[in-house]
C-alpha positions, 0 to 999 in steps of 0.5 A: 093727069100724070103719065103712068109710064113715066111716074115711078111708084117707089123711090130708090127701087133698086131691082132692074130687069133691063139685062138681056138674060133677065129680059128674055126670061121674063118674056118667056114667062109672059108667053107661057101664061098666054100673053099679056092679055091672058095675064091681065085677065087672070090678075083681074080675076083674083082677090083685091090686089095691094096698091103696088100690084094694082098700080102695076096691073094698071101699067100692064093694061095701059095700051101706051105701055104695050111696047114696053117689057113686063120687067120694066113695068114691074120695076117702075111699080116697085114689085118683083116679077114673083109678086106678079106671078103669085097674083096671077096664080091666085087669079087663074085659080079663081077663074078655074073655080068659076069654070068648075062651078059652071060645069057642075051647074050644067051637069048636076041636074041629070046626075041628081035625076039619075040618083033619085031614079035609082033610089026607088024600084025600077026596071032595067033590061035583063042582062041574060037575054039582053031585053029580048025575053028569050035565049037561044039554045043550041040546035033548038028554038029560043026559050023564055028567059028564066032570069026575067021570066020572058019579060025582058026586064028585071026589077031592081030594088034599091039598097037602103043606103042609096035611098038614104042618100036620096033622102039626104039630097032632099034634106029630109033626114034629120041631123044626128045630135050627139048623145053626149056633147063635148063638155060632157065628154070632157067631164067623162074623161078618165084623168089622173084618178083611175082609182075605184073612187074616181070610176064611181064619180065617172058613173055618177056623171054618166047617170046625171048626163043621160038620165037627169038624176044623180047616183049617190057617190059612195067612197070606195074606201071608208074614211079613217076614224078620227079618234084612231083605231084603238078605243 
């Protein structure tokens, strides 16, 4: 098996990162992404890599190349540091999306339960008496709370929109179908013929679409007598 550390991927690759300034910049970039292990993890989390990038990832992950600088591995594989960082970005975003999905999955249950509970009549502690059923009056004994009638709770009736939202969560509401589909809309569009005859044709199309029957089309202007105006 050939030694990957000594096998150039592309012949005649002219880019080099051996200069001290470039090498220091690349090391700073590698440190900013969390080090080589974090870089490898993100690169492997993204979409399928092209052959050249996959080869460089193999070089980076090879323990025999731990002492070699990232720029040298990029140059050996014939890819630029920018290509590696672009692949890192895609992988990091993919890993972040997985974490977001996991967080949503862990907390969506209580959110749905709360939405369903609020979509039906429910009791809440009375705000006026803080759930005690009575309110204090200056220089007098507490009196029953008027807002909750001394019960300490208030009945909340949900709004229709909240109930529709809950029903939609359960996929109980039918999807609305348009009254006129896209092809009918195109046929109803007023084009370059805004004359009375053109409007009559539009009304004819509306009747045919909505009611399944046609309205006789009457020309807005009488046809000229082919024999002429004079007898």
